[in-house]
Residue, then its C-alpha position, 0 to 999 in steps of 0.5 A: m475458569r479463566s478460559r470460560t471468562y474469556v469466552i464470555v467476554t469475547t462473545a459479549a464483545f462480538l455481539a455488541n459489535a454485531c449490533t452496530q448501526f452502519p453509517v447511512i451512505e445515501d446521505r453522503v451522495s448528492e442528489d444529482v449523482r444519485d439520480a444520474p444514469y448508469m454509464d454505458l458498458v463498452p468493449i475494451e477495444t473502444l477504450r484502448a482506441g483512444m490511447p496512444e500506441d507508444q507511451l515510452t520514448d527512447t529518452d524515457a527508456t534511457a532514464v529508466e535504465a539510469r534509474i535502475a543502475r542507480l538503484r542497483a548501486r545503492a543496493a550494493r552500498l546498503s548490503g555492506a557492513v553497517v558498523d565499521t571495524q573501529t566502532r565495532a571494536r569500541m562497542t565490544q569493549g563496553v561502556n566505562 
């Protein structure tokens, strides 16, 4: 009997959500944006032509390598034991 009640409640909830009104998006867009013409489609090569070729300089590469080294060192520190041996020994004794 419980499974039947579950099915009925689930179906009722689904049907209630199915009848929900969607928000009106057109009211949120200004008229000048709504009436604006569509953009022209252009080949990707045209878009890439305006970008600089090399965006990574030698100093940027050195900074990235230094950051990689710092992150690896941090990961090595985090991979150790979280609780030191003295604290672990006290924890095993319990609370008095």
